C-alpha positions in Angstrom: 16.1 -5.4 -5.8 12.9 -4.8 -7.6 9.7 -4.5 -5.4 6.1 -3.7 -6.0 4.8 -1.4 -3.3 1.1 -1.6 -2.6 -1.4 0.5 -0.6 -5.2 0.7 -0.4 -7.6 3.2 1.0 -10.8 1.6 2.3 -14.2 2.4 3.7 -13.3 0.6 7.0 -11.2 -2.0 8.6 -13.0 -5.3 7.8 -12.5 -6.7 4.2 -15.6 -8.9 4.4 -17.8 -5.8 5.1 -15.9 -2.7 3.9 -14.6 -1.9 0.4 -11.5 -0.7 -1.4 -11.8 2.9 -2.5 -8.3 3.3 -4.1 -5.4 1.1 -4.9 -1.8 2.4 -5.3 0.9 0.3 -7.0 4.5 1.5 -7.3 7.4 -0.4 -8.9 10.7 0.4 -7.2 14.3 -0.5 -7.6 15.9 -0.3 -4.2 19.4 -1.1 -2.8 21.1 0.2 0.3 22.6 3.1 -1.7 19.8 4.0 -4.0 16.0 4.1 -4.5 14.4 4.6 -7.9 10.7 4.9 -8.3 9.7 3.4 -11.7 6.1 2.6 -12.9 3.0 3.5 -10.9 -0.7 3.0 -11.0 -3.5 4.7 -9.0 -7.0 3.2 -9.3 -10.1 4.7 -7.7 -12.7 1.9 -7.3 -16.5 2.6 -7.3 -19.2 0.5 -5.7 -23.0 0.4 -6.2 -23.5 0.9 -2.5 -20.8 2.1 -0.1 -20.5 0.5 3.3 -18.4 3.2 4.9 -17.2 3.8 8.4 -17.2 7.6 9.0 -13.9 7.4 10.9 -12.2 5.7 7.9 -13.5 8.4 5.6 -12.2 11.1 7.9 -8.8 9.5 7.9 -8.5 9.1 4.1 -10.3 12.3 3.4 -12.3 10.8 0.5 -15.6 12.4 -0.4 -17.7 9.5 -1.7 -19.7 11.6 -4.1 -16.7 13.0 -5.9 -14.9 9.7 -5.6 -17.8 7.9 -7.3 -17.7 10.2 -10.4 -14.0 9.4 -11.2 -13.9 5.7 -10.2 -14.1 2.5 -12.2 -16.0 -0.7 -11.5 -14.3 -3.3 -9.3 -14.1 -5.8 -12.2 -12.3 -3.2 -14.3 -10.0 -2.4 -11.4 -9.0 -6.0 -11.1 -8.4 -6.2 -14.8 -6.3 -3.0 -14.7 -4.2 -4.3 -11.8 -3.6 -7.6 -13.5 -2.7 -5.9 -16.8 -0.2 -3.6 -14.9 1.4 -6.6 -13.3 1.6 -8.6 -16.5 2.9 -5.7 -18.7 5.6 -4.9 -16.1 6.5 -8.6 -15.6 5.7 -8.3 -11.8 4.1 -11.7 -11.3 6.9 -13.0 -9.1 8.1 -9.6 -7.8 8.0 -9.4 -4.0 5.5 -6.9 -2.5 6.3 -4.1 -0.1 3.8 -2.4 2.2 3.1 -0.9 5.6 1.0 -3.3 7.7 0.7 -5.1 4.4 -1.6 -7.8 5.7 -4.4 -5.2 5.8 -4.0 -4.3 2.2 -3.6 -7.9 1.0 -6.7 -8.9 2.8 -8.7 -6.2 1.0 -7.1 -7.0 -2.4 -7.8 -10.7 -1.9 -11.4 -10.0 -1.1 -11.7 -7.7 -4.2 -10.4 -10.3 -6.5 -12.5 -13.1 -4.9 -15.7 -11.1 -5.2 -15.0 -10.4 -8.8 -14.0 -14.0 -9.5 -10.7 -12.9 -11.0 -7.3 -14.6 -10.6 -5.2 -13.0 -7.8 -2.1 -11.7 -9.6 0.2 -10.8 -6.8 3.3 -12.6 -5.6 3.2 -14.3 -2.3 6.5 -13.0 -0.9 6.4 -9.6 0.8 8.2 -7.1 3.0 6.3 -5.2 5.7 7.8 -1.9 6.9 5.8 -2.1 10.1 7.4 -5.5 10.9 10.9 -4.2 9.9 10.4 -1.0 12.0 9.5 -3.2 15.1 12.6 -5.3 14.5 14.7 -2.2 14.4 13.2 -1.0 17.7 14.0 -4.4 19.3 17.6 -4.1 18.0 18.0 -0.6 19.4 18.5 0.9 16.0 15.5 3.3 16.4 13.9 4.5 19.6 11.8 1.8 21.2 9.2 4.2 22.6 8.0 5.3 19.1 4.9 3.7 17.7 4.7 1.9 14.4 2.4 4.1 12.3 3.6 5.2 8.9 3.3 8.8 10.1 5.7 8.2 13.0 8.2 6.4 10.8 7.9 9.2 8.1 8.5 11.8 10.8 11.5 9.9 12.2 13.1 9.7 8.8 12.0 13.2 7.8 9.9 12.0 4.9 7.2 14.3 3.6 3.9 13.0 5.0 1.7 15.9 3.8 0.0 13.8 1.0 -0.6 10.7 3.2 -3.8 8.7 3.0 -3.7 8.7 -0.8 -2.9 5.2 -1.9 -0.1 6.2 -4.3 1.4 8.8 -2.0 1.5 6.2 0.8 3.3 3.8 -1.6 6.0 6.5 -2.1 6.2 7.2 1.6 6.5 3.4 2.4 9.1 2.9 -0.3 11.2 5.8 1.0 10.8 4.5 4.6 11.9 1.0 3.5 15.0 2.5 1.8 15.9 4.4 5.0 15.4 1.2 7.1 17.7 -0.9 4.9 20.3 1.7 5.3 20.1 1.0 9.1 20.2 -2.8 8.6 21.0 -4.6 5.4 19.3 -7.9 5.9 15.8 -8.8 7.0 
């Protein structure tokens, strides 16, 4: 099955107030017995004025001054994302993410503010939801929380580059692959 894994790093938790700093996109081919990471895109997004929560910046370890120098305007980011989706024929490809509603809310807001057509498919898989289902089924310990870090540690996935949008896509993709090995259908 072909999926488009997505992740964002943001300046806070509220899409109407805070902003996307980076977007990670990773095309994967995944079945129970294999995971292949294909095309990827990592986009740093700049803003005229950053509305940042200090706690969020501590988590994602992004220095706004350095970030601003290497980033592109939000409109260009939307265009680059849309082009990536079009060139890789991903318009109907299901999405994959960890707590994906968070990322989708920020991406929706980004495209809305820039008056650009939202290019992502509506179908998605959420590793946080799947993890919680596995806990209820007794396939993983029920006392473990649902953070990507906990899941990565449980499956012995390298988490050292976490809180980088593209690295988080790779971690999420690997975690999803491990989860479908525990249970084939979701």
